[in-house]
N, CA, C and O atoms as a GROMACS GRO file, in nm:
protein
  524
    1UNK      N    1 -11.795  -1.190  12.675
    1UNK     CA    2 -11.667  -1.169  12.613
    1UNK      C    3 -11.557  -1.242  12.696
    1UNK      O    4 -11.475  -1.315  12.640
    2UNK      N    5 -11.559  -1.220  12.830
    2UNK     CA    6 -11.460  -1.288  12.912
    2UNK      C    7 -11.464  -1.438  12.909
    2UNK      O    8 -11.362  -1.506  12.913
    3UNK      N    9 -11.591  -1.488  12.900
    3UNK     CA   10 -11.603  -1.638  12.888
    3UNK      C   11 -11.553  -1.686  12.757
    3UNK      O   12 -11.500  -1.797  12.751
    4UNK      N   13 -11.565  -1.610  12.650
    4UNK     CA   14 -11.510  -1.645  12.525
    4UNK      C   15 -11.361  -1.654  12.526
    4UNK      O   16 -11.303  -1.745  12.466
    5UNK      N   17 -11.298  -1.559  12.593
    5UNK     CA   18 -11.152  -1.557  12.607
    5UNK      C   19 -11.104  -1.677  12.685
    5UNK      O   20 -11.006  -1.742  12.647
    6UNK      N   21 -11.173  -1.706  12.793
    6UNK     CA   22 -11.137  -1.820  12.875
    6UNK      C   23 -11.149  -1.951  12.792
    6UNK      O   24 -11.060  -2.036  12.794
    7UNK      N   25 -11.261  -1.964  12.720
    7UNK     CA   26 -11.280  -2.081  12.632
    7UNK      C   27 -11.171  -2.091  12.531
    7UNK      O   28 -11.119  -2.200  12.508
    8UNK      N   29 -11.134  -1.980  12.467
    8UNK     CA   30 -11.028  -1.979  12.368
    8UNK      C   31 -10.892  -2.021  12.424
    8UNK      O   32 -10.821  -2.102  12.366
    9UNK      N   33 -10.860  -1.962  12.539
    9UNK     CA   34 -10.728  -1.992  12.605
    9UNK      C   35 -10.727  -2.138  12.647
    9UNK      O   36 -10.625  -2.206  12.635
   10UNK      N   37 -10.843  -2.187  12.699
   10UNK     CA   38 -10.853  -2.333  12.736
   10UNK      C   39 -10.827  -2.421  12.608
   10UNK      O   40 -10.752  -2.518  12.614
   11UNK      N   41 -10.888  -2.387  12.502
   11UNK     CA   42 -10.877  -2.468  12.379
   11UNK      C   43 -10.726  -2.468  12.332
   11UNK      O   44 -10.672  -2.572  12.296
   12UNK      N   45 -10.663  -2.349  12.336
   12UNK     CA   46 -10.526  -2.339  12.296
   12UNK      C   47 -10.435  -2.418  12.392
   12UNK      O   48 -10.343  -2.487  12.348
   13UNK      N   49 -10.461  -2.407  12.516
   13UNK     CA   50 -10.384  -2.482  12.617
   13UNK      C   51 -10.395  -2.630  12.597
   13UNK      O   52 -10.294  -2.701  12.604
   14UNK      N   53 -10.516  -2.681  12.572
   14UNK     CA   54 -10.535  -2.826  12.552
   14UNK      C   55 -10.466  -2.869  12.422
   14UNK      O   56 -10.414  -2.980  12.416
   15UNK      N   57 -10.464  -2.784  12.317
   15UNK     CA   58 -10.399  -2.816  12.193
   15UNK      C   59 -10.247  -2.827  12.214
   15UNK      O   60 -10.182  -2.914  12.156
   16UNK      N   61 -10.189  -2.736  12.300
   16UNK     CA   62 -10.046  -2.738  12.321
   16UNK      C   63 -10.006  -2.857  12.411
   16UNK      O   64  -9.895  -2.908  12.399
   17UNK      N   65 -10.094  -2.901  12.499
   17UNK     CA   66 -10.062  -3.020  12.579
   17UNK      C   67 -10.036  -3.137  12.495
   17UNK      O   68  -9.950  -3.218  12.528
   18UNK      N   69 -10.112  -3.152  12.377
   18UNK     CA   70 -10.094  -3.260  12.291
   18UNK      C   71  -9.974  -3.256  12.208
   18UNK      O   72  -9.939  -3.357  12.147
   19UNK      N   73  -9.906  -3.142  12.201
   19UNK     CA   74  -9.786  -3.127  12.118
   19UNK      C   75  -9.667  -3.197  12.187
   19UNK      O   76  -9.655  -3.196  12.310
   20UNK      N   77  -9.583  -3.256  12.107
   20UNK     CA   78  -9.473  -3.330  12.165
   20UNK      C   79  -9.356  -3.323  12.063
   20UNK      O   80  -9.378  -3.344  11.944
   21UNK      N   81  -9.237  -3.294  12.107
   21UNK     CA   82  -9.124  -3.284  12.023
   21UNK      C   83  -9.081  -3.419  11.965
   21UNK      O   84  -9.024  -3.424  11.856
   22UNK      N   85  -9.109  -3.527  12.035
   22UNK     CA   86  -9.071  -3.661  11.997
   22UNK      C   87  -9.176  -3.713  11.889
   22UNK      O   88  -9.294  -3.680  11.895
   23UNK      N   89  -9.127  -3.791  11.793
   23UNK     CA   90  -9.220  -3.844  11.697
   23UNK      C   91  -9.314  -3.944  11.765
   23UNK      O   92  -9.278  -4.009  11.863
   24UNK      N   93  -9.432  -3.956  11.711
   24UNK     CA   94  -9.526  -4.053  11.762
   24UNK      C   95  -9.483  -4.192  11.728
   24UNK      O   96  -9.428  -4.218  11.621
   25UNK      N   97  -9.507  -4.280  11.820
   25UNK     CA   98  -9.471  -4.421  11.795
   25UNK      C   99  -9.593  -4.502  11.781
   25UNK      O  100  -9.675  -4.506  11.872
   26UNK      N  101  -9.609  -4.567  11.671
   26UNK     CA  102  -9.724  -4.650  11.641
   26UNK      C  103  -9.685  -4.797  11.638
   26UNK      O  104  -9.600  -4.840  11.559
   27UNK      N  105  -9.750  -4.872  11.724
   27UNK     CA  106  -9.718  -5.017  11.724
   27UNK      C  107  -9.800  -5.080  11.613
   27UNK      O  108  -9.922  -5.094  11.624
   28UNK      N  109  -9.733  -5.117  11.506
   28UNK     CA  110  -9.792  -5.170  11.379
   28UNK      C  111  -9.828  -5.314  11.392
   28UNK      O  112  -9.940  -5.352  11.358
   29UNK      N  113  -9.736  -5.398  11.441
   29UNK     CA  114  -9.764  -5.542  11.439
   29UNK      C  115  -9.692  -5.610  11.561
   29UNK      O  116  -9.610  -5.699  11.540
   30UNK      N  117  -9.721  -5.572  11.678
   30UNK     CA  118  -9.666  -5.634  11.794
   30UNK      C  119  -9.524  -5.585  11.826
   30UNK      O  120  -9.506  -5.504  11.917
   31UNK      N  121  -9.424  -5.632  11.752
   31UNK     CA  122  -9.285  -5.594  11.776
   31UNK      C  123  -9.240  -5.479  11.680
   31UNK      O  124  -9.125  -5.436  11.687
   32UNK      N  125  -9.323  -5.434  11.598
   32UNK     CA  126  -9.284  -5.332  11.498
   32UNK      C  127  -9.332  -5.194  11.543
   32UNK      O  128  -9.450  -5.176  11.573
   33UNK      N  129  -9.243  -5.100  11.548
   33UNK     CA  130  -9.280  -4.965  11.582
   33UNK      C  131  -9.251  -4.870  11.469
   33UNK      O  132  -9.138  -4.865  11.420
   34UNK      N  133  -9.353  -4.794  11.425
   34UNK     CA  134  -9.334  -4.695  11.326
   34UNK      C  135  -9.306  -4.569  11.405
   34UNK      O  136  -9.387  -4.529  11.488
   35UNK      N  137  -9.195  -4.508  11.382
   35UNK     CA  138  -9.151  -4.389  11.464
   35UNK      C  139  -9.216  -4.263  11.428
   35UNK      O  140  -9.189  -4.161  11.492
   36UNK      N  141  -9.300  -4.260  11.329
   36UNK     CA  142  -9.377  -4.136  11.301
   36UNK      C  143  -9.511  -4.176  11.247
   36UNK      O  144  -9.523  -4.272  11.171
   37UNK      N  145  -9.619  -4.096  11.290
   37UNK     CA  146  -9.754  -4.132  11.250
   37UNK      C  147  -9.781  -4.121  11.102
   37UNK      O  148  -9.868  -4.190  11.051
   38UNK      N  149  -9.709  -4.037  11.032
   38UNK     CA  150  -9.728  -4.020  10.889
   38UNK      C  151  -9.690  -4.147  10.811
   38UNK      O  152  -9.735  -4.165  10.698
   39UNK      N  153  -9.609  -4.234  10.870
   39UNK     CA  154  -9.578  -4.367  10.804
   39UNK      C  155  -9.697  -4.465  10.814
   39UNK      O  156  -9.706  -4.558  10.734
   40UNK      N  157  -9.783  -4.447  10.906
   40UNK     CA  158  -9.891  -4.545  10.928
   40UNK      C  159  -9.974  -4.565  10.804
   40UNK      O  160 -10.008  -4.680  10.774
   41UNK      N  161 -10.007  -4.462  10.730
   41UNK     CA  162 -10.084  -4.476  10.610
   41UNK      C  163 -10.003  -4.510  10.487
   41UNK      O  164 -10.059  -4.550  10.385
   42UNK      N  165  -9.870  -4.494  10.494
   42UNK     CA  166  -9.783  -4.516  10.381
   42UNK      C  167  -9.719  -4.654  10.378
   42UNK      O  168  -9.699  -4.710  10.270
   43UNK      N  169  -9.686  -4.710  10.494
   43UNK     CA  170  -9.614  -4.835  10.502
   43UNK      C  171  -9.694  -4.927  10.587
   43UNK      O  172  -9.742  -4.891  10.694
   44UNK      N  173  -9.708  -5.056  10.533
   44UNK     CA  174  -9.778  -5.156  10.605
   44UNK      C  175  -9.688  -5.280  10.619
   44UNK      O  176  -9.624  -5.322  10.523
   45UNK      N  177  -9.686  -5.336  10.738
   45UNK     CA  178  -9.611  -5.456  10.763
   45UNK      C  179  -9.699  -5.571  10.719
   45UNK      O  180  -9.799  -5.601  10.783
   46UNK      N  181  -9.662  -5.635  10.609
   46UNK     CA  182  -9.736  -5.748  10.557
   46UNK      C  183  -9.718  -5.871  10.636
   46UNK      O  184  -9.814  -5.940  10.670
   47UNK      N  185  -9.592  -5.899  10.667
   47UNK     CA  186  -9.558  -6.020  10.745
   47UNK      C  187  -9.428  -5.999  10.816
   47UNK      O  188  -9.342  -5.925  10.768
   48UNK      N  189  -9.412  -6.062  10.930
   48UNK     CA  190  -9.284  -6.067  10.999
   48UNK      C  191  -9.270  -6.200  11.066
   48UNK      O  192  -9.363  -6.247  11.131
   49UNK      N  193  -9.154  -6.262  11.049
   49UNK     CA  194  -9.121  -6.396  11.112
   49UNK      C  195  -8.984  -6.388  11.169
   49UNK      O  196  -8.900  -6.312  11.121
   50UNK      N  197  -8.961  -6.469  11.274
   50UNK     CA  198  -8.828  -6.486  11.330
   50UNK      C  199  -8.800  -6.631  11.355
   50UNK      O  200  -8.888  -6.709  11.390
   51UNK      N  201  -8.671  -6.668  11.335
   51UNK     CA  202  -8.632  -6.807  11.360
   51UNK      C  203  -8.490  -6.807  11.399
   51UNK      O  204  -8.426  -6.702  11.398
   52UNK      N  205  -8.436  -6.923  11.435
   52UNK     CA  206  -8.295  -6.941  11.473
   52UNK      C  207  -8.216  -6.992  11.352
   52UNK      O  208  -8.263  -7.078  11.278
   53UNK      N  209  -8.099  -6.939  11.334
   53UNK     CA  210  -8.008  -6.989  11.231
   53UNK      C  211  -7.880  -7.046  11.291
   53UNK      O  212  -7.869  -7.054  11.413
   54UNK      N  213  -7.787  -7.086  11.211
   54UNK     CA  214  -7.666  -7.151  11.257
   54UNK      C  215  -7.602  -7.066  11.369
   54UNK      O  216  -7.591  -6.944  11.358
   55UNK      N  217  -7.561  -7.134  11.475
   55UNK     CA  218  -7.496  -7.065  11.591
   55UNK      C  219  -7.599  -7.015  11.692
   55UNK      O  220  -7.561  -6.954  11.791
   56UNK      N  221  -7.725  -7.040  11.670
   56UNK     CA  222  -7.827  -6.995  11.761
   56UNK      C  223  -7.864  -6.848  11.747
   56UNK      O  224  -7.931  -6.793  11.835
   57UNK      N  225  -7.822  -6.786  11.638
   57UNK     CA  226  -7.854  -6.644  11.618
   57UNK      C  227  -8.000  -6.629  11.576
   57UNK      O  228  -8.057  -6.714  11.508
   58UNK      N  229  -8.060  -6.517  11.620
   58UNK     CA  230  -8.201  -6.488  11.587
   58UNK      C  231  -8.210  -6.411  11.455
   58UNK      O  232  -8.144  -6.308  11.440
   59UNK      N  233  -8.288  -6.459  11.361
   59UNK     CA  234  -8.309  -6.397  11.234
   59UNK      C  235  -8.452  -6.339  11.227
   59UNK      O  236  -8.546  -6.406  11.268
   60UNK      N  237  -8.468  -6.219  11.177
   60UNK     CA  238  -8.592  -6.157  11.163
   60UNK      C  239  -8.613  -6.120  11.016
   60UNK      O  240  -8.534  -6.047  10.956
   61UNK      N  241  -8.721  -6.173  10.960
   61UNK     CA  242  -8.756  -6.135  10.820
   61UNK      C  243  -8.887  -6.057  10.825
   61UNK      O  244  -8.982  -6.095  10.894
   62UNK      N  245  -8.889  -5.948  10.750
   62UNK     CA  246  -9.000  -5.852  10.749
   62UNK      C  247  -9.036  -5.818  10.604
   62UNK      O  248  -8.948  -5.797  10.521
   63UNK      N  249  -9.163  -5.813  10.575
   63UNK     CA  250  -9.212  -5.765  10.449
   63UNK      C  251  -9.289  -5.637  10.471
   63UNK      O  252  -9.387  -5.633  10.545
   64UNK      N  253  -9.240  -5.530  10.404
   64UNK     CA  254  -9.299  -5.398  10.416
   64UNK      C  255  -9.361  -5.353  10.285
   64UNK      O  256  -9.294  -5.355  10.182
   65UNK      N  257  -9.485  -5.312  10.287
   65UNK     CA  258  -9.557  -5.269  10.170
   65UNK      C  259  -9.565  -5.114  10.162
   65UNK      O  260  -9.620  -5.049  10.250
   66UNK      N  261  -9.510  -5.058  10.055
   66UNK     CA  262  -9.516  -4.913  10.029
   66UNK      C  263  -9.647  -4.881   9.956
   66UNK      O  264  -9.668  -4.921   9.841
   67UNK      N  265  -9.734  -4.810  10.023
   67UNK     CA  266  -9.867  -4.781   9.964
   67UNK      C  267  -9.863  -4.656   9.872
   67UNK      O  268  -9.961  -4.627   9.803
   68UNK      N  269  -9.749  -4.581   9.869
   68UNK     CA  270  -9.738  -4.462   9.792
   68UNK      C  271  -9.713  -4.492   9.647
   68UNK      O  272  -9.667  -4.600   9.611
   69UNK      N  273  -9.744  -4.390   9.561
   69UNK     CA  274  -9.721  -4.395   9.419
   69UNK      C  275  -9.575  -4.362   9.386
   69UNK      O  276  -9.536  -4.364   9.270
   70UNK      N  277  -9.498  -4.332   9.485
   70UNK     CA  278  -9.356  -4.295   9.473
   70UNK      C  279  -9.272  -4.382   9.560
   70UNK      O  280  -9.320  -4.438   9.658
   71UNK      N  281  -9.143  -4.394   9.523
   71UNK     CA  282  -9.048  -4.463   9.611
   71UNK      C  283  -9.035  -4.389   9.742
   71UNK      O  284  -9.041  -4.266   9.747
   72UNK      N  285  -9.017  -4.467   9.847
   72UNK     CA  286  -9.015  -4.410   9.981
   72UNK      C  287  -8.885  -4.461  10.052
   72UNK      O  288  -8.859  -4.581  10.053
   73UNK      N  289  -8.808  -4.371  10.108
   73UNK     CA  290  -8.695  -4.408  10.190
   73UNK      C  291  -8.730  -4.410  10.331
   73UNK      O  292  -8.792  -4.316  10.381
   74UNK      N  293  -8.689  -4.519  10.403
   74UNK     CA  294  -8.711  -4.532  10.550
   74UNK      C  295  -8.581  -4.577  10.610
   74UNK      O  296  -8.490  -4.621  10.540
   75UNK      N  297  -8.571  -4.566  10.741
   75UNK     CA  298  -8.458  -4.613  10.815
   75UNK      C  299  -8.506  -4.728  10.903
   75UNK      O  300  -8.616  -4.720  10.958
   76UNK      N  301  -8.427  -4.833  10.918
   76UNK     CA  302  -8.460  -4.945  11.000
   76UNK      C  303  -8.360  -4.959  11.113
   76UNK      O  304  -8.240  -4.942  11.090
   77UNK      N  305  -8.406  -4.988  11.232
   77UNK     CA  306  -8.325  -5.016  11.349
   77UNK      C  307  -8.384  -5.136  11.426
   77UNK      O  308  -8.506  -5.145  11.438
   78UNK      N  309  -8.304  -5.226  11.475
   78UNK     CA  310  -8.358  -5.330  11.553
   78UNK      C  311  -8.288  -5.329  11.692
   78UNK      O  312  -8.166  -5.317  11.706
   79UNK      N  313  -8.375  -5.341  11.794
   79UNK     CA  314  -8.327  -5.346  11.933
   79UNK      C  315  -8.341  -5.489  11.970
   79UNK      O  316  -8.450  -5.546  11.971
   80UNK      N  317  -8.224  -5.548  12.002
   80UNK     CA  318  -8.220  -5.694  12.044
   80UNK      C  319  -8.232  -5.699  12.195
   80UNK      O  320  -8.165  -5.624  12.266
   81UNK      N  321  -8.317  -5.788  12.245
   81UNK     CA  322  -8.350  -5.797  12.392
   81UNK      C  323  -8.319  -5.937  12.445
   81UNK      O  324  -8.309  -6.034  12.369
   82UNK      N  325  -8.304  -5.944  12.577
   82UNK     CA  326  -8.284  -6.070  12.643
   82UNK      C  327  -8.418  -6.134  12.675
   82UNK      O  328  -8.522  -6.080  12.637
   83UNK      N  329  -8.419  -6.247  12.744
   83UNK     CA  330  -8.544  -6.315  12.780
   83UNK      C  331  -8.634  -6.237  12.864
   83UNK      O  332  -8.755  -6.257  12.857
   84UNK      N  333  -8.583  -6.145  12.944
   84UNK     CA  334  -8.668  -6.063  13.032
   84UNK      C  335  -8.717  -5.935  12.967
   84UNK      O  336  -8.792  -5.860  13.028
   85UNK      N  337  -8.675  -5.908  12.841
   85UNK     CA  338  -8.719  -5.791  12.767
   85UNK      C  339  -8.629  -5.672  12.781
   85UNK      O  340  -8.664  -5.562  12.736
   86UNK      N  341  -8.512  -5.690  12.843
   86UNK     CA  342  -8.415  -5.576  12.857
   86UNK      C  343  -8.326  -5.575  12.731
   86UNK      O  344  -8.291  -5.678  12.674
   87UNK      N  345  -8.292  -5.451  12.692
   87UNK     CA  346  -8.206  -5.433  12.572
   87UNK      C  347  -8.070  -5.484  12.596
   87UNK      O  348  -8.007  -5.450  12.697
   88UNK      N  349  -8.022  -5.567  12.503
   88UNK     CA  350  -7.881  -5.611  12.503
   88UNK      C  351  -7.799  -5.515  12.417
   88UNK      O  352  -7.695  -5.464  12.460
   89UNK      N  353  -7.847  -5.492  12.295
   89UNK     CA  354  -7.785  -5.390  12.208
   89UNK      C  355  -7.881  -5.353  12.098
   89UNK      O  356  -7.984  -5.418  12.081
   90UNK      N  357  -7.847  -5.247  12.022
   90UNK     CA  358  -7.933  -5.208  11.909
   90UNK      C  359  -7.842  -5.181  11.788
   90UNK      O  360  -7.725  -5.148  11.803
   91UNK      N  361  -7.898  -5.196  11.670
   91UNK     CA  362  -7.828  -5.169  11.546
   91UNK      C  363  -7.829  -5.017  11.521
   91UNK      O  364  -7.906  -4.942  11.581
   92UNK      N  365  -7.743  -4.977  11.434
   92UNK     CA  366  -7.748  -4.838  11.389
   92UNK      C  367  -7.869  -4.831  11.290
   92UNK      O  368  -7.914  -4.931  11.235
   93UNK      N  369  -7.920  -4.705  11.272
   93UNK     CA  370  -8.024  -4.683  11.176
   93UNK      C  371  -7.966  -4.713  11.036
   93UNK      O  372  -7.856  -4.666  11.006
   94UNK      N  373  -8.033  -4.787  10.953
   94UNK     CA  374  -7.988  -4.825  10.816
   94UNK      C  375  -8.093  -4.789  10.715
   94UNK      O  376  -8.209  -4.825  10.732
   95UNK      N  377  -8.057  -4.720  10.610
   95UNK     CA  378  -8.159  -4.679  10.510
   95UNK      C  379  -8.207  -4.800  10.427
   95UNK      O  380  -8.132  -4.894  10.399
   96UNK      N  381  -8.334  -4.792  10.391
   96UNK     CA  382  -8.398  -4.895  10.308
   96UNK      C  383  -8.492  -4.826  10.209
   96UNK      O  384  -8.579  -4.750  10.252
   97UNK      N  385  -8.478  -4.850  10.078
   97UNK     CA  386  -8.572  -4.792   9.985
   97UNK      C  387  -8.686  -4.885   9.954
   97UNK      O  388  -8.665  -5.001   9.919
   98UNK      N  389  -8.804  -4.835   9.967
   98UNK     CA  390  -8.926  -4.913   9.944
   98UNK      C  391  -8.978  -4.866   9.806
   98UNK      O  392  -9.022  -4.752   9.796
   99UNK      N  393  -8.974  -4.948   9.703
   99UNK     CA  394  -9.022  -4.907   9.568
   99UNK      C  395  -9.174  -4.877   9.574
   99UNK      O  396  -9.246  -4.933   9.657
  100UNK      N  397  -9.217  -4.792   9.491
  100UNK     CA  398  -9.361  -4.749   9.485
  100UNK      C  399  -9.452  -4.870   9.467
  100UNK      O  400  -9.433  -4.954   9.379
  101UNK      N  401  -9.556  -4.875   9.558
  101UNK     CA  402  -9.657  -4.979   9.549
  101UNK      C  403  -9.599  -5.123   9.530
  101UNK      O  404  -9.636  -5.200   9.441
  102UNK      N  405  -9.505  -5.148   9.621
  102UNK     CA  406  -9.430  -5.275   9.607
  102UNK      C  407  -9.409  -5.332   9.749
  102UNK      O  408  -9.400  -5.253   9.843
  103UNK      N  409  -9.403  -5.461   9.766
  103UNK     CA  410  -9.369  -5.523   9.890
  103UNK      C  411  -9.219  -5.550   9.891
  103UNK      O  412  -9.168  -5.614   9.799
  104UNK      N  413  -9.149  -5.505   9.989
  104UNK     CA  414  -9.006  -5.518  10.002
  104UNK      C  415  -8.968  -5.616  10.123
  104UNK      O  416  -9.021  -5.601  10.234
  105UNK      N  417  -8.880  -5.710  10.099
  105UNK     CA  418  -8.837  -5.797  10.207
  105UNK      C  419  -8.712  -5.739  10.267
  105UNK      O  420  -8.625  -5.687  10.196
  106UNK      N  421  -8.703  -5.748  10.401
  106UNK     CA  422  -8.583  -5.704  10.477
  106UNK      C  423  -8.554  -5.814  10.581
  106UNK      O  424  -8.642  -5.861  10.653
  107UNK      N  425  -8.429  -5.851  10.583
  107UNK     CA  426  -8.378  -5.959  10.673
  107UNK      C  427  -8.260  -5.908  10.756
  107UNK      O  428  -8.169  -5.842  10.706
  108UNK      N  429  -8.266  -5.939  10.883
  108UNK     CA  430  -8.150  -5.904  10.974
  108UNK      C  431  -8.131  -6.020  11.067
  108UNK      O  432  -8.224  -6.092  11.105
  109UNK      N  433  -8.005  -6.036  11.102
  109UNK     CA  434  -7.963  -6.152  11.199
  109UNK      C  435  -7.892  -6.092  11.316
  109UNK      O  436  -7.808  -6.004  11.299
  110UNK      N  437  -7.923  -6.136  11.434
  110UNK     CA  438  -7.855  -6.088  11.554
  110UNK      C  439  -7.707  -6.126  11.552
  110UNK      O  440  -7.668  -6.216  11.479
  111UNK      N  441  -7.626  -6.058  11.632
  111UNK     CA  442  -7.484  -6.089  11.639
  111UNK      C  443  -7.453  -6.179  11.753
  111UNK      O  444  -7.342  -6.231  11.764
  112UNK      N  445  -7.555  -6.200  11.843
  112UNK     CA  446  -7.530  -6.280  11.961
  112UNK      C  447  -7.640  -6.384  11.976
  112UNK      O  448  -7.756  -6.361  11.942
  113UNK      N  449  -7.598  -6.501  12.028
  113UNK     CA  450  -7.696  -6.614  12.045
  113UNK      C  451  -7.783  -6.596  12.166
  113UNK      O  452  -7.887  -6.662  12.175
  114UNK      N  453  -7.745  -6.509  12.262
  114UNK     CA  454  -7.826  -6.494  12.381
  114UNK      C  455  -7.943  -6.400  12.358
  114UNK      O  456  -8.018  -6.373  12.452
  115UNK      N  457  -7.961  -6.350  12.239
  115UNK     CA  458  -8.083  -6.265  12.209
  115UNK      C  459  -8.207  -6.352  12.207
  115UNK      O  460  -8.212  -6.456  12.142
  116UNK      N  461  -8.309  -6.304  12.281
  116UNK     CA  462  -8.436  -6.379  12.293
  116UNK      C  463  -8.551  -6.313  12.218
  116UNK      O  464  -8.641  -6.382  12.170
  117UNK      N  465  -8.547  -6.183  12.208
  117UNK     CA  466  -8.655  -6.103  12.149
  117UNK      C  467  -8.601  -5.980  12.075
  117UNK      O  468  -8.480  -5.954  12.075
  118UNK      N  469  -8.689  -5.908  12.014
  118UNK     CA  470  -8.646  -5.788  11.945
  118UNK      C  471  -8.756  -5.683  11.936
  118UNK      O  472  -8.872  -5.712  11.967
  119UNK      N  473  -8.720  -5.565  11.895
  119UNK     CA  474  -8.811  -5.457  11.858
  119UNK      C  475  -8.766  -5.399  11.726
  119UNK      O  476  -8.652  -5.352  11.715
  120UNK      N  477  -8.852  -5.401  11.626
  120UNK     CA  478  -8.814  -5.356  11.490
  120UNK      C  479  -8.870  -5.220  11.475
  120UNK      O  480  -8.990  -5.200  11.490
  121UNK      N  481  -8.782  -5.121  11.444
  121UNK     CA  482  -8.825  -4.980  11.436
  121UNK      C  483  -8.806  -4.929  11.294
  121UNK      O  484  -8.706  -4.958  11.227
  122UNK      N  485  -8.908  -4.851  11.251
  122UNK     CA  486  -8.904  -4.793  11.115
  122UNK      C  487  -8.934  -4.639  11.128
  122UNK      O  488  -9.031  -4.595  11.190
  123UNK      N  489  -8.844  -4.565  11.064
  123UNK     CA  490  -8.868  -4.418  11.064
  123UNK      C  491  -8.840  -4.367  10.922
  123UNK      O  492  -8.772  -4.433  10.844
  124UNK      N  493  -8.894  -4.251  10.890
  124UNK     CA  494  -8.875  -4.197  10.755
  124UNK      C  495  -8.870  -4.045  10.760
  124UNK      O  496  -8.853  -3.983  10.866
  125UNK      N  497  -8.885  -3.987  10.642
  125UNK     CA  498  -8.884  -3.839  10.638
  125UNK      C  499  -8.748  -3.782  10.631
  125UNK      O  500  -8.657  -3.843  10.576
  126UNK      N  501  -8.732  -3.664  10.689
  126UNK     CA  502  -8.600  -3.594  10.682
  126UNK      C  503  -8.488  -3.665  10.748
  126UNK      O  504  -8.372  -3.639  10.716
  127UNK      N  505  -8.516  -3.755  10.841
  127UNK     CA  506  -8.410  -3.822  10.914
  127UNK      C  507  -8.347  -3.935  10.830
  127UNK      O  508  -8.239  -3.985  10.862
  128UNK      N  509  -8.415  -3.972  10.726
  128UNK     CA  510  -8.374  -4.081  10.644
  128UNK      C  511  -8.251  -4.036  10.557
  128UNK      O  512  -8.257  -3.934  10.488
  129UNK      N  513  -8.142  -4.116  10.563
  129UNK     CA  514  -8.017  -4.082  10.488
  129UNK      C  515  -8.017  -4.175  10.368
  129UNK      O  516  -8.023  -4.297  10.383
  130UNK      N  517  -8.010  -4.119  10.250
  130UNK     CA  518  -8.006  -4.196  10.125
  130UNK      C  519  -7.862  -4.227  10.082
  130UNK      O  520  -7.781  -4.135  10.075
  131UNK      N  521  -7.831  -4.347  10.054
  131UNK     CA  522  -7.694  -4.383  10.016
  131UNK      C  523  -7.662  -4.321   9.878
  131UNK      O  524  -7.551  -4.339   9.826
   0.00000   0.00000   0.00000
């Protein structure tokens, strides 16, 4: 009986160790982070490209596929980084509606020419603000 209690307490303790108040971050496609694990099965990054536009600004184009049978609201944030990978600045979270079973294109351009890299973040659920 005592060994059963110890085993039960150990199992509960191990389960609690895995709990975390922060959302899980899933690296979907190198520079893309899905801020919650429930998005992993619902949203797929089909393609992402970056290039330089007039003035040396960095442009990022992303195609997101909504796998759900319903429209899905997500929030997008981009962290712009320097050549060493340090954050220069980040955008505010911006809502984006992904139509049901449809690929949606999203484009964003940096505000500064000294940006060398980026991190593209996607979150959804209750945090998403619908316009």
